[in-house]
Backbone as a printed PyTorch tensor [residue, N CA C, xyz], in Angstrom:
tensor([[[100.7050, 116.7160,  57.4210],
         [101.8830, 116.1880,  57.5130],
         [103.0420, 117.3890,  57.4710]],

        [[104.0010, 117.6230,  58.2300],
         [104.9530, 118.6270,  58.3150],
         [106.0000, 118.3490,  57.1370]],

        [[106.6430, 119.4020,  56.8440],
         [107.7830, 119.2830,  55.9550],
         [109.0160, 118.9100,  56.7840]],

        [[109.7440, 117.8670,  56.5550],
         [110.9640, 117.5660,  57.3100],
         [112.2160, 118.5210,  56.6510]],

        [[112.9930, 118.4860,  57.4100],
         [114.4040, 119.2850,  57.4090],
         [115.0010, 118.5370,  56.1210]],

        [[116.0120, 119.5590,  55.5130],
         [116.6640, 118.8260,  54.4110],
         [117.8250, 117.8260,  54.8780]],

        [[118.1030, 116.8070,  54.3230],
         [119.0140, 116.0820,  54.7970],
         [120.4520, 116.5310,  54.4600]],

        [[120.6550, 117.7100,  53.8620],
         [121.8340, 118.0820,  53.2540],
         [122.8320, 118.4870,  54.5200]],

        [[124.0930, 117.9470,  54.4160],
         [125.2280, 118.1930,  55.3770],
         [126.2260, 119.1430,  54.8680]],

        [[126.0320, 119.7890,  53.7140],
         [126.8070, 120.7500,  53.3160],
         [128.0530, 120.1350,  52.3460]],

        [[128.2420, 119.0000,  52.2580],
         [129.0870, 118.1070,  51.6440],
         [128.6330, 117.6880,  50.3320]],

        [[128.5900, 118.6350,  49.4750],
         [127.8750, 118.5290,  48.2420],
         [128.6480, 118.0330,  46.9850]],

        [[128.9920, 116.8520,  47.0030],
         [129.8150, 116.1310,  46.0680],
         [129.0430, 114.8780,  45.5320]],

        [[128.9330, 114.8320,  44.3490],
         [128.5020, 113.6250,  43.6240],
         [129.4760, 112.5340,  43.6190]],

        [[129.1760, 111.1930,  44.0890],
         [130.2030, 110.0540,  43.7240],
         [129.9540, 109.8600,  42.1820]],

        [[131.1740, 109.5440,  41.5880],
         [131.1420, 109.3660,  40.3410],
         [130.5620, 107.9020,  39.8930]],

        [[130.5930, 107.0440,  40.9510],
         [130.1590, 105.7270,  40.6820],
         [128.8660, 105.3820,  41.0240]],

        [[128.3700, 105.8190,  42.2190],
         [127.0140, 105.5110,  42.7420],
         [126.1080, 106.6300,  42.1470]],

        [[126.6800, 107.7680,  41.6710],
         [125.8010, 109.0240,  41.3640],
         [124.8160, 109.4520,  42.3860]],

        [[125.4920, 109.2070,  43.6680],
         [124.6860, 109.9510,  44.7820],
         [125.5630, 110.6960,  45.8830]],

        [[124.7790, 111.7570,  46.2910],
         [125.6430, 112.7360,  47.1110],
         [126.4450, 112.1890,  48.2670]],

        [[127.6800, 112.5580,  48.3850],
         [128.5680, 112.0130,  49.5110],
         [128.1770, 112.4090,  50.8490]],

        [[127.2470, 113.5290,  50.8990],
         [127.1490, 113.9390,  51.9350],
         [125.4880, 113.4870,  52.6900]],

        [[124.5790, 113.5050,  51.6850],
         [123.3730, 113.0620,  51.9890],
         [122.6070, 111.8330,  51.6070]],

        [[123.4120, 111.2390,  50.4750],
         [123.0180, 110.0360,  49.8420],
         [121.7650, 110.3570,  48.7110]],

        [[121.4390, 111.6550,  48.5740],
         [120.4690, 111.9230,  47.4740],
         [121.2150, 111.7180,  45.9270]],

        [[119.9360, 111.3970,  45.1470],
         [120.3580, 111.6960,  43.6300],
         [120.3580, 113.0780,  43.4970]],

        [[120.8970, 113.5680,  42.2330],
         [120.7610, 114.9830,  41.8750],
         [119.4690, 115.1990,  41.5570]],

        [[118.5280, 114.3860,  41.0400],
         [116.9620, 114.6690,  40.8430],
         [116.4860, 114.8950,  42.2840]],

        [[116.6340, 114.1710,  43.2340],
         [115.9430, 114.5000,  44.6530],
         [116.7080, 115.6320,  45.0950]],

        [[117.8510, 116.2000,  44.8280],
         [118.2600, 117.2710,  45.6010],
         [117.7110, 118.6130,  44.6520]],

        [[117.4160, 118.2550,  43.4120],
         [116.6960, 119.4860,  42.7120],
         [115.3040, 119.5670,  42.9840]],

        [[114.6230, 118.5230,  43.1260],
         [113.1200, 118.5360,  43.5890],
         [112.8040, 119.1720,  44.9110]],

        [[113.7930, 118.8930,  45.7280],
         [113.5570, 118.9620,  47.2530],
         [112.8840, 120.3250,  47.5310]],

        [[113.1020, 121.4980,  47.0610],
         [112.5250, 122.7470,  47.5070],
         [111.3970, 122.9550,  47.1170]],

        [[110.7010, 122.3020,  45.9710],
         [109.5010, 122.3730,  45.7290],
         [108.4510, 120.9950,  45.7380]],

        [[109.2410, 120.0250,  46.4570],
         [108.5520, 118.8500,  46.9550],
         [107.5830, 118.9950,  48.0090]],

        [[106.3840, 118.1960,  47.7990],
         [105.4520, 118.0130,  49.0270],
         [106.0170, 117.5960,  50.1560]],

        [[105.2930, 117.6190,  51.2730],
         [105.8560, 116.7880,  52.6860],
         [105.8450, 115.5700,  52.2470]],

        [[104.8100, 114.7640,  51.7240],
         [104.7360, 113.5170,  51.4180],
         [106.1120, 113.0670,  50.7070]],

        [[106.3830, 113.8060,  49.6240],
         [107.3190, 113.4060,  48.8360],
         [108.7090, 113.4850,  49.4240]],

        [[108.8600, 114.5120,  50.3510],
         [110.1980, 114.7610,  51.2580],
         [110.2740, 113.4970,  52.1590]],

        [[109.1980, 112.9010,  52.7360],
         [109.2850, 112.0450,  53.7780],
         [109.6580, 110.7470,  52.9280]],

        [[109.2170, 110.4630,  51.4990],
         [109.4350, 109.2370,  50.7990],
         [111.0880, 109.5270,  50.4700]],

        [[111.5590, 110.6090,  50.1690],
         [112.9670, 110.5390,  49.8420],
         [113.6400, 110.3190,  50.9790]],

        [[113.2630, 110.7470,  52.2190],
         [114.0300, 110.4780,  53.4120],
         [113.9680, 108.9840,  53.7210]],

        [[113.0200, 108.2410,  53.4330],
         [112.6410, 106.9590,  53.4990],
         [113.6750, 106.0220,  52.7270]],

        [[113.7770, 106.4940,  51.3590],
         [114.3640, 105.7400,  50.3920],
         [116.1470, 105.9630,  50.8140]],

        [[116.3570, 107.1020,  51.5260],
         [117.9200, 107.3550,  51.8990],
         [118.1490, 106.2340,  53.0260]],

        [[117.1770, 106.1040,  53.9610],
         [117.5690, 105.0610,  54.9700],
         [118.0560, 103.6430,  54.1470]],

        [[117.2730, 103.2280,  53.3210],
         [117.4740, 101.8440,  52.6100],
         [118.6670, 102.1940,  51.9200]],

        [[118.9240, 103.1570,  51.3760],
         [120.0740, 103.2940,  50.2380],
         [121.3820, 103.3920,  51.2610]],

        [[121.3310, 104.2150,  52.2770],
         [122.5570, 104.4290,  53.0800],
         [122.9330, 102.5820,  53.6800]],

        [[122.1940, 101.6650,  53.9940],
         [122.4800, 100.5570,  54.4030],
         [122.9760,  99.6250,  53.2370]],

        [[122.7060,  99.9390,  51.8540],
         [123.1430,  99.1030,  50.8170],
         [124.3750,  99.4960,  50.1410]],

        [[124.7940, 100.8370,  50.3040],
         [125.7040, 101.4320,  49.6370],
         [126.6660, 102.5110,  50.3220]],

        [[127.7970, 102.5230,  50.2170],
         [128.6560, 103.3060,  51.0250],
         [128.9250, 104.5030,  50.1410]],

        [[127.9650, 105.6910,  50.3330],
         [128.2020, 106.8190,  49.6850],
         [129.2740, 107.7260,  50.0010]],

        [[129.5570, 107.5190,  51.4020],
         [130.2580, 108.3880,  52.0120],
         [132.0760, 108.4910,  51.9030]],

        [[132.1880, 107.3000,  51.0510],
         [133.5590, 107.2630,  51.0750],
         [134.3120, 108.0070,  50.0880]],

        [[135.4930, 108.4340,  49.9280],
         [136.1950, 109.2910,  48.8040],
         [137.0560, 108.4780,  48.2820]]])
């Protein structure tokens, strides 16, 4: 399994209510683990992002 690219958009601001990045919808823990995560872990994070983006609006300011 190949390592997927980072979902980082360069808009690195945590929403104070959802505690998710407004750019990529990851939690701070997911952002911190990304560089050392296995390919499977990265794919799992990306899968969670798809579900998360459908249930919460993290890109509003």
